[in-house]
NUSEBA-709134 format. One record per residue: residue in one letter; x, z, y of N, C-alpha, C, O, CB in turn. Coordinates in pm, whole numbers, padded with zeros to 5 digits, always signed. Atoms other than C-alpha are relative to their C-alpha. Glycine has a CB too. Layout:
REM NUSEBA-709134
aXZYXZYXZYXZYXZY;...
***
This chain:
REM NUSEBA-709134
m+00060-00014-00090+00001+00005-00011+00076+00020+00118+00144+00121+00134-00076+00078-00026;d-00076-00017-00149+00144-00079+00366-00065+00090+00091-00101+00045+00200+00010-00136+00082;y+00047-00124-00068+00013+00240+00500+00015-00005+00171-00074+00011+00255+00090+00125-00065;l-00051+00016-00134+00225+00193+00827-00103-00119+00055-00175-00084+00148+00171-00042+00001;s+00086+00088-00062+00025-00129+00905-00179+00050+00083-00236+00006+00182-00013-00102-00126;s+00134-00053-00030-00324+00077+00924+00037+00080+00123-00063+00123+00181-00073+00089-00124;l-00023-00080-00110-00165+00265+01205-00010-00079+00117-00031-00015+00220+00122+00066-00006;n-00004+00105-00082-00164-00016+01411+00103+00032+00128+00071+00052+00246-00149-00031+00041;g-00129-00065-00123+00176+00081+01615-00039+00070+00084-00021+00031+00199+00075-00091+00091;r+00024-00107-00056+00029+00420+01728+00083+00079-00045+00140+00054-00152-00112+00039-00007;v-00025-00129+00028+00163+00740+01726-00121+00075-00014-00225+00077+00052+00081+00054+00092;l+00086-00081+00047-00001+00964+01554-00002+00148+00066+00108+00192+00098+00025+00000-00136;v-00038-00125-00008-00097+01332+01656-00067+00091-00077-00187+00119-00080-00003+00036+00115;a+00079-00113+00109-00123+01589+01394-00029+00145+00033+00066+00215+00067+00085+00020-00126;a+00021-00138-00064-00254+01907+01488+00046+00112-00137+00021+00118-00257-00188+00019+00060;h-00065-00147+00121-00084+02224+01303-00098+00100-00014-00140+00175+00074+00148+00104+00062;r+00102-00114+00004-00327+02432+01131-00137-00012+00109-00217+00075+00145+00088+00139+00039;g+00116+00040-00149-00573+02275+01412+00046+00060+00093+00169+00069+00096-00164+00047+00004;l-00020-00089-00141-00561+02467+01722+00005+00144+00022-00093+00217+00037-00096-00026+00083;t+00008-00152-00031-00461+02790+01775+00064+00054+00143+00172+00024+00193+00077+00076-00118;s-00041-00034-00115-00477+02985+02093-00085+00112+00037-00206+00093+00048+00001-00108+00087;g+00123-00111-00078-00637+03318+02227-00060+00041-00119+00015+00103-00195-00133-00072+00116;n+00114-00092+00075-00908+03438+02002+00002-00152-00113-00027-00129-00230-00192+00059+00119;v+00004+00083+00114-00889+03108+01801+00127+00007-00093+00240-00020-00053-00022-00138+00047;p-00100-00012+00081-00702+03177+01460-00010-00155-00058-00103-00236-00056-00015+00129-00105;c-00044+00106+00050-00494+02904+01285-00109-00033-00145-00178+00056-00194+00164+00026-00026;n+00072+00004+00123-00674+02777+00983-00152+00044-00009-00193+00107-00107+00073+00079-00087;s+00120-00038-00051-01016+02828+01114-00077-00107+00031-00027-00219+00046+00011+00079+00104;i+00095+00130+00022-01329+02619+01138+00005-00027+00199-00001-00135+00258-00211+00051-00102;p+00011+00039-00163-01321+02690+01559+00144-00082+00034+00170-00161+00125-00013+00161+00112;g-00146+00053-00026-00958+02601+01519+00006-00169+00030+00025-00226+00137+00095+00036-00144;y+00062+00100+00032-01040+02273+01375-00101-00079+00078-00079-00191+00123-00040+00032-00090;k+00041+00087-00133-01295+02176+01598+00063-00025+00143+00060-00132+00202-00112+00046+00035;a-00053-00031-00150-01123+02297+01935+00143-00155-00051+00164-00245+00030+00079+00242+00038;a-00108+00113+00025-00812+02032+01751-00058-00150+00032-00010-00241+00100+00051+00006-00164;l+00060+00156-00058-01099+01739+01736-00013-00023+00109+00013-00137+00147-00116-00042-00029;r+00017+00010-00121-01177+01811+02063+00111-00079+00115+00100-00150+00215-00019+00127+00020;t-00109+00101-00101-00834+01699+02186+00006-00119-00040+00070-00200+00027+00152+00036+00009;g-00049+00163+00035-00835+01382+02005+00103+00054-00121+00194-00028-00103+00097-00107+00160;a-00087+00033+00069-00612+01463+01737-00036-00069-00098-00148-00058-00146+00060+00084-00028;d+00018+00092+00078-00545+01191+01502+00002+00053-00158-00054-00010-00248+00097-00099+00036;v-00009-00048+00125-00466+01409+01199-00018+00155+00040+00009+00197+00152+00138-00046-00080;i+00020-00134-00006-00563+01795+01117+00088+00012-00128+00078-00055-00230-00159+00058+00003;e-00065-00058+00139-00335+01950+00873-00020+00174-00013-00015+00268+00067+00184-00041+00000;l+00080-00129+00067-00455+02241+00668+00067+00021-00136+00100-00067-00215-00176-00028-00025;d-00054-00041+00128-00318+02440+00391-00125+00029-00089-00241+00027-00048+00100+00129+00014;v+00082-00061+00105-00491+02554+00086+00031+00124-00066+00153+00140-00078-00010-00083-00095;s-00028-00085+00093-00503+02855-00118-00124+00008-00131-00240-00017-00100+00022+00133+00081;r+00081-00026+00099-00683+02914-00455-00032+00140-00040+00057+00221-00068+00046-00062-00096;s+00025-00174+00076-00857+03255-00575-00009-00035-00158+00003-00136-00229-00184+00099+00058;l+00004-00011+00181-00900+03368-00931-00119-00017-00046-00172+00047-00137+00039+00140-00068;d+00182+00038+00020-01253+03212-00925+00023-00161-00016-00059-00243-00058-00130+00045+00172;g+00010+00133-00018-01078+02891-00869-00061-00071+00112-00061-00194+00116-00052-00038-00094;t+00050+00032-00127-01239+02859-00539+00128-00049+00106+00240+00003+00102-00081+00134+00053;l-00089+00073-00128-01051+02653-00231+00013+00070+00116-00089+00052+00183-00059-00130+00052;y+00032-00045-00155-01003+02829+00088+00159-00066+00101+00268-00103+00054-00017+00223+00005;c-00089+00093-00038-00806+02676+00389+00109+00151+00038+00073+00250+00103-00062-00130+00138;f-00127-00112-00021-00508+02929+00419+00145-00072-00064+00171-00154-00152-00039+00168-00100;h-00138+00037+00038-00159+02892+00403+00071+00149-00085+00082+00264-00043+00092-00048+00159;p-00014-00110+00124-00037+03091+00066+00116+00100+00080+00191+00056+00167+00069-00082-00179;g-00122-00074-00031+00199+03385+00139-00020+00042+00126+00091+00076+00168+00128-00075-00013;m+00000+00010-00166+00082+03434+00529-00142+00131-00007-00217+00143+00090-00050-00214+00089;e+00171-00032-00056-00248+03687+00447+00065+00123+00061-00005+00184+00142-00160+00034-00137;k-00004-00156-00120-00082+04004+00608+00047-00040+00139+00068+00051+00219+00132+00141-00051;r-00048+00046-00113+00028+03812+00891-00144-00060+00102-00156-00055+00224+00117-00117-00045;f+00105+00050-00073-00329+03641+00946-00140+00061-00033-00239+00038+00036-00001-00142-00019;t+00103-00066-00022-00572+03851+00819+00015+00184-00073-00064+00260-00127-00119-00103-00063;g-00015-00179+00049-00408+04220+00732-00001+00009-00118-00043+00123-00136-00112+00109+00038;s+00069-00019+00119-00457+04196+00383+00154-00026-00056+00225-00117-00014-00147-00105-00043;d-00126-00007+00062-00135+04280+00156-00010-00036-00187+00066-00015-00281+00056+00164+00040;k+00011+00086+00139-00304+04088-00153+00003-00158+00056-00012-00198+00172-00166+00037-00099;l-00026+00135-00033-00254+03735-00165-00138-00038-00082-00193+00013-00179+00162-00070-00051;i+00150+00031+00021-00581+03527-00166-00005-00078-00148-00117-00121-00175-00065-00105+00135;s-00025+00049+00128-00452+03374-00549-00023+00128-00080-00082+00110-00187+00144-00069-00016;q+00038-00090+00047-00476+03728-00643-00146+00069+00008-00185+00169-00053+00081+00055+00029;m+00166-00064+00004-00852+03788-00553-00101-00072-00059-00094-00187-00102-00064+00020+00136;h+00100+00096+00078-01145+03694-00689-00113-00038+00137-00064+00002+00242-00089+00098-00159;d+00011+00032-00125-01402+03559-00407-00096+00110+00044-00144+00097+00157-00042-00144+00023;d+00090-00107-00099-01626+03891-00343+00084+00055+00110+00049+00112+00213-00060+00138-00086;q-00116-00097-00075-01271+04004-00214+00030-00098+00101+00006-00054+00214+00150+00052-00095;a-00075+00100-00081-01123+03692-00034-00103-00070+00095-00066-00143+00187+00076-00109-00097;g+00097+00043-00106-01507+03616+00128+00004+00099+00100-00052+00067+00205-00143-00019-00048;r-00006-00121-00092-01444+03954+00315+00095-00001+00103+00095+00062+00209+00024+00118-00072;l-00079-00003-00114-01168+03858+00476-00042-00059+00123-00127-00146+00138+00109-00049-00029;r+00049+00055-00137-01158+03826+00859+00140-00033+00079+00227+00052+00099-00102+00122+00089;l-00077+00007-00092-00929+03628+01079+00061+00092+00057-00003+00196+00072-00040-00047+00067;l-00043-00090-00072-00656+03802+01270+00006-00107+00124+00015-00224+00085+00133+00080-00055;n-00035+00071-00111-00620+03647+01675+00152+00009-00005+00219+00042-00103-00066+00054+00130;m-00117+00014-00042-00308+03609+01828+00079+00124+00039+00201+00143+00044-00010-00081+00093;d-00038-00160-00039-00304+03977+01934+00024+00085-00140+00096+00182-00166-00142+00081+00094;g-00015-00074+00148-00352+04060+01571-00149+00107+00015-00178+00218-00029+00187+00111-00020;a+00154-00112+00002-00708+04199+01651-00104-00066-00111-00065-00176-00150-00104+00002+00186;v+00096+00065+00129-00990+04097+01373-00073-00090+00088-00077-00061+00207-00117+00117-00099;t+00095+00083-00059-01216+03820+01478-00116+00012-00122-00108+00079-00224+00064-00160+00037;d+00090-00010+00074-01536+03753+01327-00001-00084-00093-00090-00073-00176-00093+00003+00052;e-00016+00079+00063-01394+03450+01153+00046+00023-00169+00137+00100-00199+00069-00059+00078;k-00032+00015+00158-01388+03384+00733+00110-00065+00023+00141-00125+00126-00103-00078-00104;v-00069+00093+00050-01135+03239+00585-00077-00113-00084-00142-00106-00188+00093+00064-00069;p+00092+00127+00034-01264+02870+00570-00022-00023-00139+00061+00033-00210+00057-00130+00051;l+00000+00046+00115-01387+02723+00246+00037-00143+00021-00021-00211+00106-00123+00026-00067;l-00032+00140-00049-01171+02367+00204-00111-00143-00028-00096-00263-00004+00142-00028-00073;r+00117+00081-00054-01512+02221+00169-00044+00000+00093-00070-00116+00125-00088+00003-00041;d+00064+00011-00117-01654+02299+00473+00096-00054+00082+00058-00128+00173-00056+00119+00047;a-00116+00056-00104-01321+02212+00645-00006-00180+00002+00009-00262+00093+00178+00060-00066;l+00019+00156+00026-01376+01863+00479-00097-00057+00055-00087-00170+00104-00016-00037-00125;a+00110+00077-00042-01706+01806+00576-00028+00021+00149-00122-00032+00208-00119+00033-00083;l-00018-00041-00191-01642+01934+00962+00075-00181+00050+00031-00263+00129+00183+00198+00045;m-00104+00097+00007-01341+01653+00919-00090-00156-00044-00061-00268+00000+00127+00061-00126;k+00018+00154+00045-01532+01368+00759-00020-00094+00095-00111-00069+00175-00109-00021-00086;g+00054+00082-00054-01528+01060+00926+00058-00025+00135+00051-00123+00209-00118+00027-00006;r-00060-00012-00162-01335+01195+01239+00119+00028+00014+00151+00050+00131-00057+00101+00086;c-00170+00025-00007-00963+01207+01183+00011+00023-00109-00085+00058-00177+00106+00082+00088;l-00121+00007+00142-00686+01208+00874-00012+00158-00017-00009+00232+00081+00207-00068+00040;v-00031-00153+00058-00677+01557+00693+00145-00019-00077+00158-00088-00178-00135+00062-00124;n-00140-00040+00056-00330+01621+00599-00042+00153-00120-00069+00264-00075+00124+00051+00167;v+00025-00080+00085-00394+01834+00307+00148+00100-00070+00195+00084-00183-00077-00092-00095;d-00140-00046+00023-00072+02052+00288-00025+00148-00090-00113+00229-00062+00090+00023+00163;k-00008-00119+00099+00011+02334-00014-00111-00081-00101-00208-00016-00140-00054+00180+00073;f+00093+00092+00089-00182+02045-00239+00055+00025-00115-00034+00014-00199-00007-00157+00026;w-00071-00064+00117+00050+02165-00524-00101+00100-00062-00140+00096-00179+00140+00077+00045;t+00078-00074+00076-00175+02451-00545-00072+00007-00096-00068+00104-00173-00044+00026+00037;d+00114+00048+00091-00444+02306-00749-00033-00138+00024-00133-00177+00083-00127+00080+00017;i+00038+00178-00028-00394+01895-00762-00066-00025-00081-00097-00142-00060+00104-00117-00004;p+00146+00066+00036-00677+01851-01006-00111+00082+00079-00209+00008+00086-00036+00008-00176;g+00111-00066-00050-00915+02071-00840-00008-00026+00179-00116-00029+00238+00016+00163-00050;i+00030+00062-00141-00833+01969-00457-00030-00135-00003-00101-00179+00087+00111+00013+00096;s+00024+00119+00015-00826+01604-00605-00155-00045-00029-00211-00140+00026+00087-00033-00093;d+00109+00035+00005-01144+01608-00734-00100+00030+00095-00178-00060+00129-00027+00028-00094;l+00051+00036-00112-01308+01765-00458-00017-00095+00138-00124-00126+00191+00013+00062+00014;i-00037+00102-00044-01158+01534-00236-00092-00126-00008-00167-00174+00077+00108-00012-00053;r+00094+00106+00044-01314+01262-00422-00167-00024-00020-00232-00129-00016+00043-00014-00105;a+00135-00074-00002-01654+01441-00462-00048-00022+00136-00170-00039+00136+00009+00159-00035;m-00003-00032-00133-01652+01447-00090+00008-00156+00081-00017-00177+00200+00134+00108+00028;g-00035+00164-00045-01572+01037-00058+00113-00017+00085+00111-00110+00166-00119-00071+00084;m-00111-00016-00129-01246+01113+00151+00114-00025-00077+00211+00048-00056+00014+00157+00088;a-00138-00023+00028-00983+00998-00060+00086-00119+00064+00199-00142+00022+00021+00012-00157;d-00043+00076-00071-00921+00715+00194+00074+00071+00143+00160+00017+00213-00108-00088+00012;q+00021-00067-00135-00936+00998+00493+00124+00136-00057+00124+00236+00016-00207+00055+00042;v-00096-00099-00019-00649+01234+00373+00138-00053-00025+00165-00173-00020-00028+00113-00085;i-00169+00020-00027-00254+01259+00349+00057+00125-00106+00113+00221-00053+00057+00035+00203;i-00072-00074+00106-00137+01454+00014+00119+00034+00035+00182-00064+00075+00012-00064-00116;k-00115-00025-00015+00175+01642+00067+00010+00073-00128-00090+00123-00178+00035+00062+00124;a-00059-00083+00058+00424+01810-00207+00091-00060+00030+00105-00163+00096-00022+00039-00114;a-00151+00046+00016+00786+01823-00282-00011-00083-00047-00124-00131-00054+00098+00061-00060;p-00021+00141+00094+00918+01527-00488+00056+00076-00140+00171+00056-00179+00138-00134+00077;k-00057-00060+00111+00938+01751-00809-00093-00112-00114-00193-00183-00100-00030+00194-00007;q+00063+00094+00143+00858+01567-01160-00181+00056-00058-00272-00015-00101+00141+00046-00170;e+00105-00039+00091+00577+01788-01290-00109-00022+00142-00227-00046+00119+00019+00178-00089;f+00127+00053-00088+00392+01723-00917-00017-00148-00010-00127-00201+00006+00015+00034+00160;l+00025+00173-00024+00417+01361-00919-00027-00054-00123-00025-00177-00131+00133-00090+00060;a+00060+00021+00134+00303+01355-01280-00100+00033+00023-00190-00032-00029+00044+00058-00112;l+00184-00039-00030-00015+01532-01146-00051-00059+00053-00169-00075+00021-00055+00104+00063;i+00060+00120-00076-00065+01267-00881-00026-00079-00075-00137-00129-00091+00067-00062+00094;r+00063+00127+00034-00014+01025-01074-00153-00006-00129-00205-00103-00184+00141-00087-00060;q+00092+00014+00123-00289+01136-01337-00112+00076+00074-00199+00101-00010+00056+00069-00161;y+00075-00036-00032-00520+01312-01072-00038-00094+00111-00141-00162+00117+00020+00113+00007;a+00025+00079-00150-00466+01145-00705+00090-00139-00011+00192-00131+00057+00064+00107+00152;p-00034+00101+00019-00356+00802-00794-00011-00097+00139+00083-00150+00199-00067-00030-00111;d+00069+00052-00110-00606+00646-00509+00059+00095+00092-00027+00074+00178-00159-00006-00008;m+00007-00099-00122-00483+00923-00244+00098-00043+00069+00167-00110-00008+00014+00151-00023;p-00121+00031-00074-00209+00849+00024+00109+00118-00019+00081+00230+00023-00039-00020+00155;f-00082-00121+00016+00085+01068-00062+00131+00005+00070+00192-00097+00101+00025+00020-00137;m-00119+00016-00144+00371+01160+00173+00076+00106-00098+00002+00199-00129-00053+00067+00215;p-00091-00129+00035+00667+01402-00016+00096+00039+00116+00158-00024+00201+00095-00029-00134;v-00085-00077-00131+00832+01664+00193+00132-00030-00038+00154-00053-00157-00018+00180+00021;v-00128+00031+00063+01185+01601+00175+00118+00015+00099+00107-00039+00209-00003-00142-00055;f-00091-00019-00035+01529+01717+00273+00093-00082+00015+00169-00082+00112+00020+00066-00041;g-00059+00092-00009+01689+01433+00166-00018-00082-00085-00055-00033-00192+00092+00021+00013;d+00052+00113+00086+01631+01116-00004+00098-00066-00126+00039-00107-00227-00030-00116+00104;n-00078-00019+00172+01885+01065-00298-00107-00122-00103-00148-00112-00219-00031+00232-00086;g+00074+00096+00059+01686+00744-00364-00140+00006-00056-00183-00061-00149+00066-00034-00083;l+00146-00037+00041+01342+00867-00396-00082-00123+00086-00173-00185+00031-00050+00179+00053;h+00107+00096-00043+01192+00622-00137+00013-00159-00087-00082-00237-00089+00021-00018+00177;d-00005+00129+00065+01312+00312-00341-00082+00026-00134-00171-00050-00174+00157-00052-00024;m+00107-00032+00133+01171+00505-00685-00160-00031+00045-00238-00108-00011+00011+00187-00050;l+00162-00003-00036+00826+00557-00493-00068-00149+00022-00171-00198-00024-00024+00089+00149;v+00054+00149-00027+00813+00204-00345-00042-00055-00146-00127-00144-00161+00128-00108+00074;k+00000+00120+00111+00834+00086-00698-00131+00039-00147-00180-00020-00244+00201-00006-00075;d+00077-00041+00109+00619+00306-00886-00150-00012+00027-00194+00090+00079+00036+00138-00035;r+00119+00062-00021+00264+00142-00857-00108+00128-00038-00211+00130+00029-00011-00146-00096;s+00074-00100-00006+00100+00476-00990-00021+00093+00075-00112+00172+00050+00010+00038-00064;i+00048-00116-00059+00131+00701-00719-00019-00083+00174+00076-00153+00209+00130+00152-00024;r+00018+00094-00100-00012+00536-00359+00056+00061+00115-00003+00113+00210-00138-00042+00020;y-00109-00037-00127+00315+00617-00146-00002-00062+00147+00059-00163+00183+00141-00041-00046;a+00020+00005-00176+00227+00615+00239+00122-00003+00052+00144-00089+00137-00077+00130+00076;g-00091-00024-00110+00552+00732+00361+00051+00133-00019+00002+00198-00111-00063-00016+00136;a-00054-00119+00040+00750+01037+00378+00014+00129+00130+00030+00106+00249+00143-00046-00061;e+00007-00154-00095+00750+01415+00559+00141-00009+00001+00191-00015-00112-00075+00171-00074;v-00119-00058+00010+01119+01461+00685+00052+00082+00075+00035+00087+00196+00071-00066-00008;i-00068-00140-00080+01324+01773+00754+00120-00039+00050+00183-00116-00023+00032+00138-00095;f-00111+00014-00071+01604+01751+00975+00070+00085+00076+00010+00118+00178-00017-00074+00061;s-00041-00109-00080+01838+02001+01114+00100-00063+00106+00089+00009+00205+00065+00118-00091;g-00064+00110-00049+02085+01736+01292-00015-00104+00031-00073-00168-00057+00053-00022-00038;e+00002+00140-00076+02094+01430+01493+00052-00119-00112+00026-00238-00123+00113+00006+00148;d-00108+00123+00088+02365+01304+01196-00048-00048-00135+00009-00126-00212+00159+00065-00041;s+00088+00013+00123+02080+01323+00922-00015-00143-00012-00026-00218+00085-00143+00076+00009;e+00054+00141+00062+02010+00998+00709-00140-00028+00060-00188-00141+00071-00013+00005-00173;f+00150-00007-00064+01669+01072+00863-00015-00067+00130-00122-00114+00169-00046+00148+00024;c-00032+00017-00158+01778+00987+01204+00086-00153+00025+00134-00197+00130+00110+00147+00056;r-00102+00111-00046+01966+00659+01124-00094-00122+00019-00185-00139-00061+00129-00034-00118;p+00094+00104-00008+01801+00336+01271-00008-00047-00159-00104-00023-00232+00050-00123+00111;e+00052+00043+00146+01863+00172+00925-00107+00077-00061-00216+00019-00057+00108+00007-00099;y+00053-00088+00067+01704+00442+00745-00201-00001+00016-00300-00009-00057+00085+00135+00058;i+00146+00043-00082+01383+00406+00948-00027-00107+00016-00143-00131+00050-00022+00035+00122;e+00046+00136-00017+01391+00068+00967-00039-00022-00162-00153-00054-00196+00127-00112+00072;k+00063+00026+00132+01386+00038+00589-00144+00077-00023-00223+00003-00081+00106+00045-00112;l+00105-00029-00003+01087+00265+00599-00106-00095+00002-00190-00136-00078-00001+00067+00078;h+00109+00112-00082+00908+00036+00814-00007-00111-00078-00113-00131-00137+00046-00057+00154;k-00018+00128+00105+01004-00276+00619-00087+00029-00139-00137-00061-00206+00178-00022-00045;d+00077-00007+00141+00835-00124+00315-00137+00014+00016-00201+00016-00089+00043+00117-00089;g+00120-00030-00028+00498-00067+00497+00011+00153+00008-00103+00196-00004-00097-00058-00097;c-00038-00146+00025+00631+00329+00495-00047+00049+00115-00025-00030+00207+00151+00037-00027;a-00010-00041-00097+00510+00568+00760+00092+00161+00001+00106+00230-00100-00135-00011+00040;i-00080-00090+00022+00739+00855+00881-00047+00130+00069-00035+00120+00192+00124-00046+00035;w+00046-00089-00043+00592+01201+00949+00114+00101+00052+00219+00114-00011-00086+00038-00089;v-00146-00125-00037+00828+01490+01144-00081+00106+00076-00196+00087+00116+00159-00068+00128;n+00056-00113-00009+00765+01825+01247+00042+00061+00134+00107+00164+00119+00030+00078-00114;p-00059-00087-00104+00844+01933+01618-00038+00119+00006+00020+00189+00089-00015-00040+00117;i+00012-00111-00031+00660+02241+01551+00118+00079-00045+00208+00030-00114-00113+00038-00041;i-00099-00139+00022+00875+02610+01533-00039+00081-00087-00109+00177-00055+00017+00090+00114;y+00087-00142+00063+00787+02809+01252+00165+00120+00027+00135+00229+00076-00072-00032-00247;d-00083-00098-00015+01121+03015+01276+00115-00078+00100+00147-00180+00040+00049+00060-00148;y-00122+00017-00053+01423+02929+01542+00113-00038-00074+00187-00129-00037+00027+00097+00055;h-00141+00009+00082+01699+02958+01269-00031-00099-00086+00060-00130-00163+00055+00134-00082;q-00025+00107+00122+01556+02675+01049-00068-00150+00113-00182-00157+00158-00127+00052-00194;q+00041+00103-00098+01544+02333+01277-00058-00108-00076+00011-00154-00166+00116-00052+00088;l+00056+00091+00089+01289+02074+01137+00025-00130+00053+00027-00223-00028-00140+00022-00023;t-00062+00102-00084+01398+01813+01409+00075-00010+00052+00062-00094+00142-00031-00034+00060;a-00125+00010-00092+01724+01859+01544+00005+00048+00115+00092+00008+00192+00036-00113+00025;g-00002-00036-00136+01623+02057+01841-00104-00062+00051-00133-00003+00155+00116-00028+00071;h+00087+00068-00096+01350+01825+01966-00122+00033-00062-00172-00014-00164+00024-00156+00022;t+00112-00080+00045+01062+02052+01961-00124+00022+00112-00140+00006+00233+00061+00139-00042;d+00144-00051-00113+00743+02156+02109+00035+00101+00092-00020+00100+00202-00139+00074-00081;d-00078-00120-00096+00921+02445+02275+00066-00057+00122+00051-00013+00236+00127+00081-00084;i-00048+00070-00093+01128+02191+02447-00113-00073+00064-00123-00083+00186+00101-00078-00047;a+00072+00103-00099+00870+01970+02537-00056+00075+00059-00022+00040+00172-00089-00108-00041;v+00057-00049-00025+00655+02225+02644+00020+00118+00147-00057+00167+00230-00018+00015-00110;s-00038-00096-00091+00871+02447+02852+00112-00095+00128+00108-00077+00249+00082+00137-00101;e-00055+00056-00089+01119+02210+03007+00029-00136-00037+00060-00180+00074+00098+00069+00035;d+00012+00162-00024+01149+01802+02902-00056-00049-00092-00003-00040-00203+00117-00080+00015;e+00085+00070+00084+00904+01628+02739+00074-00149-00084+00057-00210-00190-00129-00037+00102;n-00099+00133+00011+01126+01340+02713+00055+00023-00114+00024-00038-00216+00116-00026+00111;y-00121-00034+00112+01408+01507+02494-00071+00058-00153-00035+00029-00267+00116+00141+00074;g+00118-00056+00120+01102+01718+02268-00072-00085-00065-00064-00082-00187-00108+00083+00048;w+00050+00127+00081+00890+01404+02189+00054-00142-00001+00061-00240-00075-00123-00022+00034;g-00027+00180-00026+01005+01125+02341+00110-00020-00045+00142-00137-00024+00006-00067+00151;w-00113+00004+00093+01314+01165+02143-00047-00078-00100-00014-00195-00118+00051+00131-00051;l+00047+00020+00106+01123+01142+01854-00049-00139-00030-00030-00214-00126-00083+00086-00012;i+00114+00126+00012+00893+00866+01920+00085-00133+00066+00042-00247+00050-00169+00039+00106;d-00113+00100-00013+01193+00656+02061+00043-00035-00117+00040-00153-00153+00112+00044+00072;r-00069+00049+00139+01348+00667+01733-00056-00045-00084+00018-00087-00173+00057+00074-00068;g+00061+00063+00028+01072+00542+01596-00118+00098-00100-00199+00034-00167+00083-00105-00041;y+00077-00070+00102+00875+00790+01391-00145-00011+00041-00176-00041+00157+00045+00150-00018;d+00139+00025+00002+00496+00779+01329-00086+00073+00012-00179+00039+00085-00032-00043-00079;i+00113-00147-00036+00294+01132+01308+00126+00071+00035+00237+00064-00018-00117+00095-00155;l-00033-00102-00045+00402+01392+01515-00072+00115-00049-00195+00105-00046-00001-00014+00115;q+00083-00131-00005+00294+01738+01429+00043+00109+00088+00154+00147+00123-00007+00059-00131;t-00007-00104-00147+00226+01991+01690-00051+00129+00020-00133+00149-00070-00068-00056+00110;d+00101-00115-00014+00080+02313+01783-00042-00031+00135-00110+00056+00190+00060+00158-00018;f+00062+00038-00142+00000+02141+02124-00052-00146+00012+00008-00237+00069+00111+00020+00116;p+00000+00112+00034-00178+01875+02037-00061-00073+00130-00015-00186+00140-00067-00010-00129;l+00053+00032-00140-00380+01802+02405+00111-00084+00064+00121-00204+00085-00033+00137+00091;q-00098+00088-00092-00062+01778+02593+00079-00082-00104+00158-00148-00036+00110+00096+00103;l-00073+00122+00056+00110+01544+02298-00071-00116+00022-00013-00219+00056+00025+00007-00143;k+00076+00101-00010-00178+01336+02311+00016-00062+00145+00017-00185+00157-00132+00041-00035;t+00032+00059-00143-00180+01310+02723+00132-00053+00005+00132-00150+00080-00048+00105+00133;y-00117+00002-00041+00204+01282+02713+00034-00191-00042+00096-00275+00023+00095+00139-00084;i-00048+00138+00070+00205+00942+02455-00109-00048+00132-00049-00118+00213-00039-00045-00211;r+00064+00075-00042-00076+00838+02654+00039-00036+00179-00023-00118+00247-00126+00052-00043;l-00025+00038-00088+00080+00830+02957+00151-00056+00054+00183-00102+00164-00050+00080+00046;n-00125+00067+00004+00443+00730+02877+00013-00124-00125+00097-00212-00140+00111+00119-00021;y-00003+00143+00130+00359+00493+02557-00113-00027-00021-00175-00001-00124+00059+00018-00157;p+00203+00052-00015+00000+00354+02654-00013-00116-00114-00125-00138-00159-00064-00102+00204;d+00016+00103+00098+00082+00060+02394-00005+00073-00150-00032+00013-00255+00124-00109+00015;r-00036-00021+00124+00150+00318+02135-00130+00122-00003-00135+00202-00096+00179+00042-00026;a+00096-00133-00004-00147+00575+02213-00123-00031-00076-00212+00054-00087-00047+00047+00158;
***
């Protein structure tokens, strides 16, 4: 599949866990609604699976930070998971429950692309839900390029656009281009320095020539771990948009994941109108 051509030359803005600010928690229905209102092209969400097999929108392992719970959703039955309330930016409890994946997908259906992160949480179950909702063409599924994950994707999600999360290529791109049993759409690339192979024009041109899109993450989880060699949201919103976001766009990357979707959309519209 030539996924790149479907972007029509545009730079897509992906809202990281929706939009988070003030009393609106990440990975919440209000956060997803807010991201849609900014015009985000993609909404990224995370998936956790309860002991009862129910799929929730939540980043596994962050229960303490975002709900105050010492217990993981993967260790809970639905009666307990359903009682969780998300915390706001100040750590205060909101009235927002941890949303069901089904409800989040229903909200986004026909309105944006959906990046289903932590797809490996339950590849069969998530795939079945996406397909049952008629959204196989609307998602981007993500996983590390481990053989066990690739085997499950071939079995359960061969029709869904797939982007591996990669820290190095090591022949992966060439292998996936030839693998007709996976709908390879491109790659999410992670790099800490501008000397990375992922920053080289010939690498970017190679993926584009093969019809693949490239996803990058100017978001900051932890400043100790750079995902885009210092070209970040932090720099863009506080000091220099051209160095933070413009550098990535000029390099040729196609999808930028951000915690500031409205600002990034505005920046692209004003500075790259032909790619907005």
